[in-house]
Structures are given as C-alpha cells and as structure tokens.
C-alpha positions, 0 to 999 in steps of 0.5 A: 091385621092393623093390630100387628103394625104397632107391635112390628114398629116397636120390635123393629126399633128394638131389634129388627129381626124380631119384627121380621119373624113376627111378620112372617108368622103373621103372613103364614097364619093368615094363609093357614086361615085362608085370609088371602085378601087380607094378606094382599092388603097387608102387602100393600101396607108394607109396600107403602110404608117401605116407600117412606124415608123415615129412619124409624120405619126403614126396617119395613123395607126388608119385609117386602122381600119376606112377604114376596118370598112367602107368597111365591112358595104359596103360589107354587104350592097352589099350582102343584095342588091344582088350585088354579092353572098356570097362565101361559102368558107368564111364559112371555116373561121367561126370556126377559128374565133370562136376558136380565140375568145375562145382562147382570154379568156386566153390572156394577154389582151383579149380585144386586142386579140378579136379586132385583131381576128375580124379585121383579120376576117373582112379583109378576109370577105371584100376581098372575097366579095368586093375585089373579085367583083371589081378585076373581074369588074375592074381587069385590071385597078386595077392590073395596078394601084397596079403595078404603085403604088408599083413602086412609093413606091419603087422609093420614097424609093430610092429617100429618100437615097439622100434626107433623108438618116436617114429615108431611112436606119434603124438606128439599123442595117444600112440596107435600108428600104425605106418607110417601118418601117424596112428592113424586111418590104421592103423585104416582100413587094418586094417578094409579088410585085415580084409575082404581077409584073410577072403576069402584065408583062406577060399579056403585052407580045407583046406590044411595050413598054414592055422593058420600063416597065421592066426597070420601074418596075424590076429596082426599085424592084430589087435594093430595095431588094438588098439594103435591104440585105433581104435574105428572099426576094432574096430566096423567089423570086428565089423560085418563078422563079425556080418553075415557070420555072420547072412547065411550062416544062415537068413532068420530071422537076417536078419529079427532083424538088420534088425528088431531089431539095427539098430533097437537100434543106431540107438536106442543112437546116438540116446541115446549121450550119456546112455549114455556119460556114465554109462560115463564116470562109472564106471571101465569107460569108461577103457580105450576112451577113453570120456571123448573119445567125447562129442565124438567126439574133436572129430568131432561139433563138426566135423560141426556146422560142416561141416553149416552150410557144406554147407547154404549150397551144398546141391545141387552143393557147392563142388568137391573139396578144399573141405572140406579147405581149409576145415578147414585154412585157414578153421576158426573159432576156436571149433573150434580152442579145442575142440582139434579136429585134422584135417578133417571126419572123415566121407566122406559129409559131405565128399562133400556139401560138395564135390559137394552132394546131387546129386553124393553121390547119384551117387557112392554109386549108382555104388559100390552098383552096383559092389559089387552085382557081388560074386560071393557075394551074401550078402557084399554087405551085410556089406561095404557096412555095414562099409566105410560105417561106417568111411567115416562116421568118416573121410574116406578114401572122398572122396580118391583118392591115399590108401592106403585108397580103392585097397585098397577098390577092390581089395577089391571086385574080389577079391570080384567075381572070386575064383571065376575064380582056381582051384577054390575053395570058395564063401565063406560 
C-alpha cells in the first residue's frame, strides 16, 4: 500500500489524471483481494495528505472523492448481497440530507453545495455500514494500524523540523503544523488521536511492552500538541482525561462535576475577557499567547459576523459550503482589517449557517444517538464533551472530506465494538 504513494506522487506531478486512474485501480484491487482494512488505512493516508497546502500534493485532494465513490458502490453491493444489514439509525440522516438539498437552492454556488452535502451523506453511509462491518470483523488489527499510522504521521512531522523547517512551521504564525495544512489541523488531529490512544493502550494493559508503547505513542503526540501551541487540543484532551477520571469514580464525583465544575467553567467563560486582560497585563500570559485570546485569534469577531448571517436565514440555512464561500469571497472589509484568517472556526455555527436550526438539531441528534451506542457508558460524556469542545473552535465536524471527521467516526466505531475484538479488560 505504501509503495503506491511515491508512484502516485510522481504521476500526479506529471499528469494528475494518470495518478487518479492508478489510485482507483489500487483501491479496486485491494477490494477484490478482500484487503478492506488496508483500504480504510489507505483512505486515512489520502485524507491526511489532502489536508496539506503544498502545491506538489494538491492533486491528492481529488482522490478523496474517488475513494469515497468507490466505497459507496462497494457498500451498496455488500448491502444488496446481504453481507451486512442496513442500519436503521442511518434513516435519521435522510431528512437532514433532503433539507440540505433544499437549502442549496439559496446558496452562492448551488452545485458545490449539493456536492458537499452529498459527500457528507455518503461518508456517513459508508461509515455506518462498510466501516462498521470491518471494525467488527478486523477491529483489533484496524485499531492497531490506525494507531501506528498516526504515530508515523506525528513522527514524520517532527522530523520535518530538522529536514524541512518551512514545511513543518506555518509561515503566517510561526507555529508548528507538522504534515498538516495549519497548526489548528494538528491540534484537532491530536485531540481525536488522544482519545483513540487511550482506548488502544488500555486494551494492552498487562503486556510487557506497554511502557515502550507509551513512549512511542504519547511522546510524539504530546510533543506535537505542545509545539503547535494548540490551546484547543490541550483543553479538549484535558476535558477528556478529567471527565473520564470523574466518571469512573463514585456518583459524588459526577455530582461535583455537573453541579460545581461545569458551572464554574461557564462562569469563567462569561467573565473571560476581564480574566484575560489581567493575565495579559502580567508576564504569565505570554507563553500561551493570551494576548490573542481576547479576540479568539479573530474567532470572536468572525462568530459575530457569522451570527448576523445566520439570523437572516435561521430555519434551514443556505446549504453546505455557504459559510466557506461567505468567508472566502464575501467577508467584509472590517473583518479583513482585524487580521482574521480562515473561516467561521466553529462547527456548530457552520451547521447553523448551512442547514439552519432544523438541520443542526437533526445532525446533532443523529450523532448523539450514534455515540450512545458506545460500549462503555461511562465514556460517552467524556467523548461528547471533548470532541464538542474541539468542534466548537474549529469547523471540522461540518465537513466530510477532511482528515478529522473520518477519524471521529472511526473513534465512535472503535469505542462501540472494542469488546468484540478479543478478551480485553473493560475500559474504565
């Protein structure tokens, strides 16, 4: 599988369509040989490379659509042959998709909006059936491969600091980004991989090599998060660890969490401006870039602009990609002057702008019902809070063909089916 990558890279830089044909044949060949867990790993590699902003690998972005379409056809075929059953939970997504198509008529670019909505719909269709089946049948091998792949991705990113510093660091902010397009990308990736590592390493408890694996996995992950200065990743990971610890203890801990800790966090958020001004006035705020938190690195101002647009079409929105096009081509001059870069930086605001209140309630209800199927109920709330916090500051959950939504989906499936892999201890 890895042998294809250099050839795809060479062909892609000579004549991109040749690389697309080779890639499609490679996926079909793996499917015919029933190497389905390798196809999923190949997909993750393509999605990760597709996040890069390097022109020499830009053609990899089109491969994401190719592999999704091929897997959609395979999934349809498997369902028709009875290889696995249709999951009724998926029906909850159908009205969301129909609403997205209706909203696309009011989009700046209806064709692009329909395409984005369809790819989102198809990714979850494939995930709920094809991914789900293979996470059950070869889940332990697949989980291990995802973990080792992520470790390789993180280690390669760290090596780039020495061998290609300009690639490893984002030129506009000077922050570490590894192999991803920007530092926020490695922050989101780090959050999702953190939760996956937690599961994998807990399933290995008692094995003699566990210490070495802790170093191999946690070392590059934590170092990458720290170098990226991703406050989002640090906070999301801390939320997961804190809530996991609290939920594995007595009910009194949970009472304290929901009656004291969470209200205290809400209070801090409500008064964050005054607190940060005091920190920024002192030297202790410099290390974590507190001087940029008052405007959320431009996020708070962008959210205000996004909210104004949302209330103009509050019920069904203006279709997928509306917020993306709005910030790329129609952002007001006053927001440019503030130095804001990127889009809305909030998955939930993006859903509200694109699919309105109705669509947002539908998609969040769908994900909640899916996450509720996780095997260990005490981990449901830690996963929801950690990933929701991450998605609140980045728009990754609103998109299908990125490197993050697919890892989020696999994380749900791994946590749902891990007791079926082999005799393993219950994750606590």
